[in-house]
N, C-alpha and C positions, 0 to 999 in steps of 0.2 A: 459381486463381480470379482474376478481373479485380479490379483495385483498387477500382473502384466497388462491386462485389458485396461485397468484403470489408468495406469501410467500412460498408455497409448492414447487413451480417450483425451486426457489433459494435454498430451503433446500436440494432437491434432487441433485442440482449441487454440493452442499458442499459434500454430502455423495459420489457422484461419483468421485469427484476430489481426495477425501482422499483415496478412494478405489484404484483408479489408482495408487496414490503415494505409498500406502502400497505394491503394487505388484512390482513396479519398481520406484526407486527413481531418479529424475533428477532435475536440477535446473529449467527447465521449468514447471515440474509437481509441484514442491514446490510453484513456483510463481502462478500457476494457482489455486491451492488450497487457498493461501492467498487471492487472488482476489475474489474468490467465496464467502469465509467467510466475507470478507469486504462489498461485495455488499449486502448480505443478512443483515448484521448488520445496513447498511445504510438504507435499506428499512424499517427494524423494527423501526428505530429512526423516519422515516417519518411517519409510520403508528401508532406511539404510542398513539395519542390521543384516538382513538376508541378502542384500545386494553387494556385489564387489565394491570395495572402497574406491578403486580406481575409476570404476564406471560412474558411481555417484558424483565423484569429484569432477569429471569431465562434463557430466550433464549439467551440475549446478553452476560450474564455471561459464559454460555456454549461455545458460539462461540469465546469470547475473550480467554478463556482458551485453546481452541483448536489452535487458531491463534498464541498464544504465543509459543506453542510448535513447530511451523514452523519458528519462527522468527530467532533463532539462526542459523539454517541451511541456511536460505536465506541470511542472513548477510555474513556467511562464503563464500558462492558461490560468492557474489558481491565482497568481498575483494579479492579473488583469481583472478578474472577476472580483476579488477583494477590494481592489482599489477604485473600481468604476464608480460606485456611489460617493465615495470620499472626494474624488476629483470632481464629480458633478456639483458637490456642495462647494467646493473650493472655487469653481468656476463663477459662482455668483458674486464672489468677492474679489477674486484675482483672476480674470479669464486668461491672461497671458501666461502666468505661471502655471495654471492648470493645464493649458494646452501644451506647453513645453514639457512638462513632467508626463503627460499622456503619450506624447510622442516618443519620449525616450523609453518608456515602458513598452509601448507597441513595437517599438524597433527591436527591443530585446525578444519579444515574442516572435516576431517575424524571423529573426535571425535563428532562434531555437527551432522554429519550424522548417526552415531551409536546411539546417544541419540534419534534422531528423529525416527529411525527405532524402537527402544525399545517403544517409546511412542505411535507410531501408532498401535503397536501390544498389548498395555497394556489394562488391564481390565477397567481402569479408563476411557480411551478414548472411548472404546466401550460402556460404561455406559452413557457417555455424549451424544454420537450419538443417542443412544436409547431414552434418555431422550429428546433430541431435536425433534426426530421423533414424539414422543407421544404428546409433546406440540403442534407441528405444525398440527398434524393430529387430535388434540382432538376437543372437542366442544367449547373451549373458544374463538376460532378465530371467529369473527363476519363475516357474510356474506355480505360485501359491494358490491355494484354494480360497474361496471368499471368506470362510471363517477365519483362516489365517491372516489374510489381509486386514479383516476387521479387528483382529487382535492387535496388529501393529498400529493401526490407527487409533484404536481405544488407548493403548499404552502411550502413545505419543501425546494424545489429547489430554490424558490425566496429568502428565508431566508439565505440559504447557499451562494447564489450569493452575497448578500449584505456583508456577512462576508469576501468573497473573496475581494471584492472591497475595504473594510475598510483595509484589510491586505495589499493590493497592495499600499495603500496610506501611510502606515506607513513605516518606516525605517526597512527593513527586514534583516538587517546585523547579527543579533544574530541568532545562530543555533535554539534557542527555538522559535523565531518568523517565522523563515523559515519552521520549522517543522510544526507549527500550520497552516500556510497558506497552505502548502502542503496537510494536512489532508482535509482541507476545499475544496481544488481544486478537490481532488480525490472523495469526497462525491458528489460534483456537477456532476462530470463526471458519476459516477454511477447512480445517478438519472436521468440524460439526457439519459442514456442507457436502461431505463425502457420502456416497450412496449408503442409505440406511442409518447413517449416524444420529440423525435427528429423531429417528423413530424407535430407537432401542429401549428408552424409558421415558417417563414423564418429566424428568429433569432436563432433558436436552433443550426443549423448546424455551424453557424459563431461562437457562443459562445462556442460549443464543441470544434472546432478547436483551439480557443484561449486557453481554459482550458488544451487541450492536450499539447500545447506548453509550458504552465507553468508548468505542472505536470513533463514533461520530464526534464526540467531545474532544477526545484526543487529537483527532485529525484536525478540527478546527483550531485547536491551541497550536499545533505544529504549523499550520498554514499561517497563522498570525505572526508567530515567531519568525519564520522564514521571510515573510513579507516585510517585516520591520527590518530585518537584516539587509534585505535588498535596498530598502530606502535609504539606509546609512550609506550605502555605496554611491548613491547619487549625489551626496554631498550638496544637499538643498540649503538654501538661505535659511536663517533662523525661523521667520514668520511662516514660510511654506512648510518647513520641517514640522513645526508645532502643529500647524493645521492638518498635516497628514498623520502625524503620530498620535495625536490625542484620541481620535475615534478607534484607532487600532488598540491602543492601550485599554481603552474602556471595554472593547470587545473581548480582549484577552483577560481582563479582570472578571467579566461576567462569565466566560467560559470556565476559568479556574473555579468559580463559585459553584457552577453546575457540576464540575468534576469532584469537587469535595462533598457535595451532596450524594453523588453516585457512590463515592467511597464509603460514606457513612451508611448507606442502604446496603451496599455489598457485604459490609461487616456483619450485618444482621441476617445474612442468608448464605447458604452453602454454594460454593462454585466448584463442587466436585460431583462427578457422576458416580451414582450408586453402583457397585458391582453387579454384574448380571447373574 
């Protein structure tokens, strides 16, 4: 597929996912829209050398702003799902406190959803989407042949995989390092999902499976860290705080243990694609 056609295909996916979300909001649709935006941003980064820098900057800026509008709603959805079983357990011993905490968390989710609906219907979002469509369908996008587009994606993928390997070799205990590693893993997965990427050699499927396990583990860790931070802002009484924090800490410890196991396994296998 030509680079121009590939970019337009992902731009249409972004527009379709946002249109579906504006008609009916759900956690799954919020997630799909964010993934569509990230895939297009990753593709633009890979294709940036032959594209005019000003064009890439405009496209990525528009996409980042749209993605930020979805972030708070997604975080609220994840927080509610993580805390639901913990609140159910707390309800058996302290129903009043559990109900009060649940109401505050749900209120935050409702507020995030309301803000998202307003932004999806806003003139500023419509303007950004129109600008995105004009830029993608304008004359500034060069027409590279499929082979040239593949080369760009392959080069970007190899660079990202090297960053993942370096990140795995470092101590990833800090949230900042975990977050940076997670971003690189996600971008590698998106690049591997581009047309033909996973069929170029036998290594692709193996590497994709490894990246998927890493992303799942890092995503769980990130969700747990962010949820613990949000609980701190609630300023709960000591008994309630302990009851909520304890299972989250245990889950985080287990996730870190799984990550360490994945790191050890990754050291014994190659995470780079063999040249064609």
